[in-house]
C-alpha positions in Angstrom: 0.0 0.0 0.0 2.8 2.5 0.0 5.3 1.6 -2.7 7.7 -1.4 -2.9 7.7 -2.3 0.8 10.9 -4.3 1.2 13.6 -2.4 -0.7 11.8 0.9 0.1 11.9 0.3 3.8 15.5 -0.8 3.7 17.0 1.9 1.5 14.6 4.5 2.9 15.5 3.4 6.4 11.9 3.4 7.4 8.8 3.3 5.3 5.8 4.8 7.0 3.9 8.0 7.1 3.8 10.9 9.5 0.6 12.7 8.4 0.9 16.4 8.7 -2.3 17.4 6.9 -3.8 18.8 10.1 -0.8 21.1 10.4 -1.0 22.1 6.7 -4.7 22.9 6.7 -4.5 25.9 4.5 -2.1 27.5 2.0 -0.8 29.7 4.8 2.0 27.2 5.4 2.9 27.5 1.7 2.5 31.3 1.3 3.0 32.8 4.7 6.7 32.7 5.6 6.0 33.5 9.2 3.5 30.7 9.7 5.8 28.2 7.9 8.8 29.2 10.0 6.8 28.8 13.2 5.8 25.3 12.0 9.3 24.3 11.2 10.8 25.7 14.4 7.9 24.3 16.6 7.9 21.0 18.5 9.2 18.0 16.6 6.4 15.4 16.1 6.7 12.3 18.2 7.1 10.0 15.2 10.2 11.8 14.1 11.7 11.6 17.6 10.9 7.9 17.8 12.5 7.4 14.4 15.7 8.9 15.6 16.1 7.4 19.1 18.5 9.3 21.3 19.3 11.9 18.6 16.9 14.9 18.9 19.1 16.9 16.6 18.7 14.4 13.8 14.9 14.2 14.5 14.8 18.0 14.2 16.8 18.0 10.9 14.5 15.3 9.4 11.4 17.3 10.5 12.7 20.5 8.9 13.5 18.7 5.6 10.1 17.1 5.6 8.3 20.4 6.2 10.0 21.9 3.1 9.2 18.9 1.0 5.5 18.9 2.0 5.3 22.6 1.4 7.0 22.4 -2.0 4.8 19.4 -3.1 1.6 20.9 -1.6 1.0 17.6 0.2 -1.7 19.3 2.3 -4.0 19.3 -0.8 -2.9 16.1 -2.5 -6.1 14.2 -1.6 -8.2 16.8 -3.3 -5.9 17.0 -6.4 -6.3 15.0 -9.6 -4.5 11.7 -9.8 -4.2 11.0 -13.5 -2.3 7.8 -13.1 -4.1 6.3 -10.2 -5.6 3.3 -12.0 -2.4 2.6 -14.0 -0.3 2.7 -10.8 -2.7 0.4 -8.9 -2.7 -2.0 -11.8 1.1 -1.9 -12.1 1.9 -2.5 -8.4 0.5 -5.7 -6.7 -0.1 -4.2 -3.2 -3.1 -3.6 -1.0 -4.3 -2.7 2.5 -6.3 -5.7 3.8 -8.1 -5.7 7.2 -6.4 -5.6 10.6 -4.1 -7.7 12.8 -4.8 -8.9 16.3 -3.6 -5.5 17.7 -6.0 -3.5 15.5 -3.2 -2.4 13.1 -3.8 -2.2 9.3 -2.3 -5.0 7.3 -0.4 -4.0 4.1 0.5 -6.7 1.6 3.0 -6.3 -1.3 4.1 -8.9 -3.9 7.7 -7.8 -4.4 8.4 -10.8 -6.7 6.1 -9.2 -9.3 8.0 -5.9 -9.5 9.9 -6.6 -12.7 6.6 -6.6 -14.6 5.4 -3.6 -12.6 8.4 -1.5 -13.8 7.7 -2.5 -17.4 4.1 -1.4 -17.1 5.2 2.0 -15.7 7.5 2.5 -18.6 4.8 1.5 -21.1 2.5 4.1 -19.7 5.3 6.8 -19.7 4.8 7.5 -16.0 7.6 9.6 -14.7 9.4 9.1 -11.4 7.7 12.3 -10.2 4.3 10.8 -10.8 5.3 7.6 -9.1 6.4 9.5 -6.0 3.3 11.5 -6.0 1.1 8.4 -6.2 3.0 6.9 -3.2 2.4 10.1 -1.2 -1.3 10.1 -2.2 -1.8 6.5 -1.0 0.1 7.2 2.2 -1.9 10.3 3.0 -5.1 8.5 2.3 -4.1 5.6 4.6 -3.4 7.6 7.6 -6.0 10.3 7.1 -9.0 8.1 6.3 -8.2 4.5 7.4 -6.3 5.1 10.7 -5.6 8.6 12.0 -5.0 7.7 15.6 -1.9 9.2 17.4 1.0 7.2 18.7 1.3 4.4 19.8 -1.5 3.5 17.3 -1.8 4.0 13.6 1.0 1.7 12.6 0.9 -1.1 10.0 1.8 -4.7 9.9 3.4 -5.2 6.5 3.7 -8.5 4.6 6.3 -8.4 1.8 6.1 -11.4 -0.4 9.3 -11.9 -2.4 8.2 -15.1 -4.0 9.5 -15.5 -7.6 12.0 -12.7 -7.4 15.2 -13.6 -9.2 18.7 -12.3 -8.6 18.7 -10.9 -12.1 15.7 -8.7 -11.1 17.9 -6.8 -8.6 19.7 -4.7 -11.2 21.2 -1.3 -10.7 18.3 0.3 -12.5 15.9 -1.5 -10.2 17.7 -0.6 -7.1 18.1 3.1 -8.1 14.4 3.2 -8.8 13.6 1.7 -5.4 16.1 3.9 -3.7 14.3 7.1 -4.9 11.0 5.9 -3.6 12.5 4.7 -0.3 14.4 8.0 0.2 11.2 10.0 -0.1 9.3 7.8 2.2 12.0 7.2 4.8 12.8 10.9 5.1 9.3 12.2 5.3 7.1 9.6 6.9 8.8 7.9 9.9 7.5 5.3 12.3 4.3 3.9 10.7 5.3 0.3 10.6 5.1 -2.0 13.6 6.1 -5.3 12.0 7.7 -6.1 8.6 7.3 -9.8 7.5 9.5 -10.7 4.6 8.1 -14.0 3.4 8.9 -16.7 0.7 12.6 -15.5 0.6 14.7 -16.9 -2.2 18.0 -18.7 -1.6 20.1 -15.7 -2.5 18.3 -13.4 0.0 21.1 -13.5 2.5 23.4 -11.9 -0.1 20.9 -9.1 -0.8 20.3 -8.6 2.9 24.0 -8.1 3.5 24.1 -5.5 0.7 21.2 -3.4 2.0 21.6 -4.0 5.8 24.0 -1.1 6.3 21.3 1.2 5.0 18.8 0.0 7.6 18.3 1.9 10.8 18.6 -0.3 13.9 15.1 0.7 14.9 13.8 -0.7 11.6 15.9 -3.8 11.8 14.2 -4.8 15.0 10.8 -4.8 13.2 11.9 -7.2 10.4 11.0 -10.9 10.5 12.3 -13.1 7.8 10.1 -16.1 7.2 10.8 -19.2 5.0 8.0 -20.5 2.8 7.3 -23.5 5.1 6.7 -21.2 8.1 4.6 -18.5 6.5 1.2 -19.6 7.8 2.5 -20.4 11.3 4.2 -17.0 11.7 1.5 -14.8 10.2 -1.3 -16.4 12.3 0.6 -15.4 15.4 -0.2 -11.8 14.6 -3.3 -12.1 12.3 -6.6 -13.9 12.9 -7.3 -16.4 10.1 -10.4 -14.6 8.9 -8.3 -11.4 8.3 -5.5 -13.2 6.4 -5.9 -14.0 2.7 -6.2 -17.7 1.9 -3.0 -17.7 -0.2 -1.1 -16.9 3.0 -2.7 -19.5 5.2 -5.8 -17.7 6.3 -9.4 -18.1 5.5 -10.3 -14.8 3.9 -11.5 -14.9 0.3 -12.7 -11.4 -0.7 -15.3 -11.7 -3.5 -14.7 -9.9 -6.8 -12.1 -9.5 -9.5 -8.7 -9.3 -8.0 -9.7 -11.1 -4.8 -8.3 -9.6 -1.5 -6.0 -7.3 -3.4 -8.9 -5.3 -4.7 -11.9 -6.1 -2.6 -11.0 -5.5 1.0 -13.1 -2.8 2.7 -9.9 -0.6 2.8 -9.3 -1.0 -0.9 -12.9 -0.2 -1.7 -12.7 3.0 0.3 -9.6 4.0 -1.7 -11.4 3.4 -5.0 -14.5 5.4 -4.0 
């Protein structure tokens, strides 16, 4: 439900969303230098502090950078703005928000193994990186504005990242650079929205990839990652998710009716498409 969970969260150092829409209610933050300065110099939001444990100066720096990015991209109004590539992006990326876990957290599912085809679809539709990033921001803002807008310690997500069928050849330099841009945007602007990150159906070469990307992962994010072999997927996921809330393909009993199954027909996805 945000973009490219696994590599995004790793290269971005944390993939999650700090919704600031309530602080960017009007164009004042964009046009009034005094109001914007007061926002930037005001209290650092808790999620930024939590995302930089023991380093308030780094939390402050990240907050200031995020404020400028949100102002420049007019994120306060992104949910009201036209999204010309919404359907193309949803068709290109196999991801969804599907019900909740035992703690009441939203469940995000992404099929990372299908990303090679996804990148081709994006190129075929001539969708620029700017539009990709805007789509990611739009989905994120919708998630935490309309699906779960509770403050800390709530409004976090359990994410399932299915890397089944991904091949080593798929992890090319172009692929990684693409993912890094998305991850950079998310990690620097939207901290501490993920509670648990399940990486499932890992291929044999995963340990090599993990060693390559691990230096980019913040310790606070590393603690959230659970790597699960194919034989243990059902067992591990059911520890955190009731069977009726877990799609059948992952060992649960949920079979959302309609084209696309659970990836298109959960209540959360229906709200997004409304």
